[in-house]
N, C-alpha and C positions, 0 to 999 in steps of 0.2 A: 555304424551308426549314422543315420541321419539326425538332426537336432529333434526334437520334439515337443510338437507346443500342441498345449491345453485350450482349449475352444473354452469358453467357462460359460456359461449362459448360469443370470440371474439366479439363485435359489432355487438351483439344483442340486444341491450338495457339494459345491467346485471347491469352497475353501476345507470338506475334508477332504476331497482327494489329494488337495497338496499339503497334505500333512502326509497322505503317504508318500510322497516325494522326497518330504524331509527325513519321513523315517528311513530311506533308500540310499537317501544320498548324503544325508547331512544337513544342518540348517544353514538355509541362505542358501543354497545351490537352485534353487525351485532361482530361477528367471518372473519375478511380479510384472506384469505391463500395466501396474496401478498408472504407473505416472509417465509411460512412455512418452505422452506429446514432449513433455516439457522437457525430457532427459533422452531423447527418442537416441542420442548415438555409446551413450553410456549402459540402456538398456541391451539396446542391438551386442555390441562387446561381451554382456556378461550373459547372455544368451547364448554366443559362440562360444562361451570358456565353462557352459554347464550343459550346455547340449539337453535343459530341459526348462519350458516356461509354461506361459501362459496369460489368461486376461479372459475380459470383456469383449474379445473381436471377434467378427465373422471368419469366415473363412476367406482366405484371399492374404494374411500377414508374410505372406512369403514375397505376395510383387512386394511390399514396403521395406525385406529384410532382403530383397534382392538374394536368395539362395533358396536350394530344397532343403525342404523338412518332412517333418512327416507329421500329421495331425491326429488327435487324439480327441473322445468330447464324451458328454453324458448327458442325456432327458430326463426327464420327469411328468409324472401325470400333468398334463398341463395344467386342468384346474386346478392343482392340489399346489402348483408353482405358481399359481398367480394370486390365489390366496394365503399364500405363505407370504408373496412379495407384500399384499396388502398389512397383515401385520408387522411384518419386521419393518415396513416403512412407520408405522403407527405406534412401535415404541421406539422410537430411534435408531434405527439399526439397531440395536441390543445396545445402545450405549454408545456406537460409534459416531452417530452424528455429537453427541457432547464432547468428544475427543479432536471435532473437526472434520469429518466425513461429508462431501457434500450432497445435496439431494435436488432431485428435481422438483420443480411447481408442484405438479399433482404428488409428490410422495411427502411435500410438507406442509399441503391441505388434510393428508392424512394423519399425521401427524399431529395436527391440530385436532380431528378429529370432523371436519368438515366437508372429508367424502368417506363417504359409508362402503362400508363391504359391496352390498347389490350394485353402488354405481362403479366400486373398482372393478368389480367383474365382468358386469355386464359390458362397461366400456374399454376393457383387457387394457388396462391404464396399466398395468406393468408389462406391457408388448404382445402383439396380437398376432398370430402365428411367429411368435418367438425363434420356436426350433430352426424351422426349415428359413428363415430369414438369417438367421447367424449358420446355419449346415450349408446354404446356396450359396449363401456370399451377396445376394439381391437385397437393396434397399429398400425395390418395392415389390411389393412379396403376388404370385399372383399364381395361378395352377402350375404352368410350368419351371416355376420352383421348386417344387415338390422334385418332381424328376431330376432335376438336377443336382441336389439333394442328395438324394438316395444316389446320384453317378458319383457322386463327391465320396460318399462313406462307401461305394464299392471301390472306387481308384486310388483314393485318397485318406480315409480315415480309417484305417485298417483296426483300430479298437475304440470300440463307443458302447456303452454299456447304459445303465438303468440305476438313477439314485435312489429307488425301493429295494433294489438289492447291491447294496456299494462291495459288496463280499465276493460278488461273482465279477463283477468288473474290471475289481484290483487284481485278481487273481488271469484276469484273462490280457490285461495290462502287462503282469510279470511273462508270460509265456512273451507276449508280443517283445517286450526289451529287457530278459533276462533279467532284471529287476528279482529280488529272493524272497521279498518280504511284505505279502497281498493284505494288509494289515493299516488300519487308519484310527487317527483322532477323531470324534466325533466332534464337529466345531458350526457353532451359528447357528445352534438350530433358534430360531424365537425363541422368546422367554416372554412370557407373560400370556397368553395368548386367550381370550377370552370368548374363546370360538362357540360354546353351545350357548350362549347368553347371546349370542346375533348370528342364530342360524342364517344360512344364504335361499333367498328366495329361487324357487322353482322358475319364474320366468328369468332371474339373470344368469342360474344355469343354462337355461336350454339356449339365452342368446350369446353369450362363449360358449358352446359348442360349437354352433353354428357359423358365432368368426372364426370360430380355430381352428374349422374340421382337416385345412389339412396337416395343423399340427400334431391332430389324432391319428392320423391315414400314417405320419411318418415314425410316431409315438408305438402304430402298433407293429408296423414292416419291422421294427426292429426289434420289438419284440421274438416277433417270429424268425428274423434270423436269428438273432441270440437263442432261442431253444432248438432251432436245428444245429448251431453249431454245438453248444455243450451236449448233444445226443451223437456228433462225430466223433466226443473221446470219448464212452462209453466209460468203462468204470475207472480210468485214471482221473476224470475228471472229478466224478464222483466223491473217488476216494479224497482228493485234495480238499474242494469243497467243505468237504465233513469236518478236516483238521482247521482251517479255514473259520470255519465258523464258530468251533470251541474253544480256537485260541481268541478271536475276536472279543467273545465275552468275558473270557478272564479279561482282557484288557479295558472292555466297557468299564467294567467294573473298579477302574482306579482311580480314584480323585481325577476331576477333568474339569481346568479351570477354564477349560475354550469352547464347551460346549453350549453357554448362551453370552460370551462374548467379553465376560468378566475378564479376562484376560487376551489383550486384540493381536490378532496373529496378521494384522499390518506386516508387521515387521519378522514375521516370522514364527515360531514355535520355541519354546525355551530348550536348550539345551539339556537340560535335565531331566525334562518331561518325555523327551526324547529317547532319554537314555532310558529310562524305567520303560517303556513300551517294550523299546527291542529287549530289553532283559525279559521281561515275558516272553515274547515269541520266540527268541531263540533257546530259551531251556526247554521247549516243545522239540516234539522229536517232527524236523520238519520232511522228511523224506517221502511224503506222498508229494508232495507240495516240486521238491523238486523235481520229483518223475513226469508229474504234470507240464512243467517248463519246459523240462528238456523233449518230451514230445513236441509242445507247443511251438520251438523252435524249429524243430525238425520240421516243420510243417511252414513255416513263415515265408512268403510270400512279396515282393517287392512291391513297393507301391509304383503306380504312377507316374509319366513326368508329371513335372508341373512346368508352367511358364508365365510371364510378361510378356504385353505388345502393345502396337498402338497401331492404329490407323489414323496417321497424320494428318491425310488430304487428301481427297476425289479430285485432279485436277484433269484436265485432257483427255477424257474419257479413261484413266487410272488410275490405279489403288495407290498408293504410297504408304509409306510405316515400317513396321519393324515387328520383332519378333525373338523373342529367347528363349532358347532351354534353359529353364534354372537346374534340371538335375544333370544336364548331360550338356553343357555348353556347347562342347562343340559340334553337336548333329542339330544337319536344318532343320527350322520348323515349316510342314507344311501347310499352306495358307491356300484357304478354298473362296470361291465367290458362288453363294448357294439364292437361288428365287427362287421364292413360292415354292419350294421342298424340295429342290433341282438341283444339282451342281454343276456351274456351266464354266466355271474355271479354275485355273490354283498354280500355285508356284512354290517353290523351294526360297526360303531367305538362302542371304547369302553374301548380299552385298555389302558395301561396307560404312558402317555408321559410328564413327569415331566420338560422337556427342553422346549415345550412347554408354558407351564404356568408359568415356572419362564422367557419368552420372554414376558409376559404381557396378556395372552387370558388365558379367564375365568374360565378354565377349563382344566382338565391334561389326564381327563377321552374320551382321543378323538384318538386315535392310532387304525392304522386297517391295517391287513394283508389280502391279497385274494389269495386263489391258482388260479391260471391260468390255464382253462381248455385246451383241447387242439386245441384249433378250432383257441384258440390267440396263435397258435406259429407266423401266418405270421404278426400281426400287432393291434393290439388292442388301445381303448380309454380308459381314468375312470372319469367317473362322477359323480356328485350326484345328487342321483335320487329326480325326480319329479320340477326339480331345472336346470334353464338356466343359472345358473351363474356356475362356472368350476374353478377345482382345479390347482393349478400352476404345471406345468407340468405334464399335465393331458392327451396330448394327440399329438400327433397319435407315440404310440412305436411302432418296429418292431426288426425281430430277431435279436440278438443280443442286442438285449433292447437298441437300441438308440434311442432318439426320432430325428423324420423327420418334 
């Protein structure tokens, strides 16, 4: 199975999801990309060895890793996530700021009480259309970004869940990965939130909903898809989720030093705590869960291929660049030229690019050169045929061969 990367949107239950991986794979197996910038090579090597990791990274990290992988992610009601981020910043990130965790400028202002809840929410200071941004991989979010995010869900993110129903998400993640324990340790819930004292104004609420309409549409799309998926499994899912919820209730009754951050999880969960939870889980009859996992595994479909590539230059009416199929490196990549919604030229990669292989990619047979037809003189874009993924510097090019 390909390595699994968890796209972790902030304040959406991601730390709780990491406890699921630790329960199933032992402590320190989950590769946290928290410090990947400073220790990239070490983090990549650990991820390759463990086969599971994640962080606050959008779709597209396979390009930096130069390898195929499988994504999973979780969403949360957009307004709930935004308000939770405010109170999390306000209380010093459950004590992590005092332990050295970094804060943004606006988080620091919130902690000092200089930004109100209404100001935070109406300004979307915790991220505007964050889910669409992370699942599309687009730095600047547009209507098109929602379409790309949905296409990525269909092709590359086979397991996505909702923070409001963690048990459902983790049961389906077991069905996808073959892990056996769909349980969690509730982690990093914001402590000391005086929500009833500072209600959100209706004006701030409406402003947030208007500004984050794409996130609401994505959240609804995922909710509808999950309902259809659950229905397709019928009784085998119903029996399994009933057992999961009953066992999780027993786990939730255990002493939990992680729920409000009194015990930091930056370096992982304590092995003794993990062992206690495993003992509660495995002392129960898991046959209904096993039956669901078996059926889900039998329905398992492979994700679409992942790519990386670059448009190097447009010169003398030729487009030159490279593209690699990271999933099947020996497979040529179809490159297409589009003008105003019409495909006007295409080719396949195959020219030698030793510089690309020297940079760590799995093949040097990845170069391409496309002759531009007359229709492309006023502007064109370069795409990967049959994929929503894009090449770097792929569009839109205009006369004089400048990108816009």
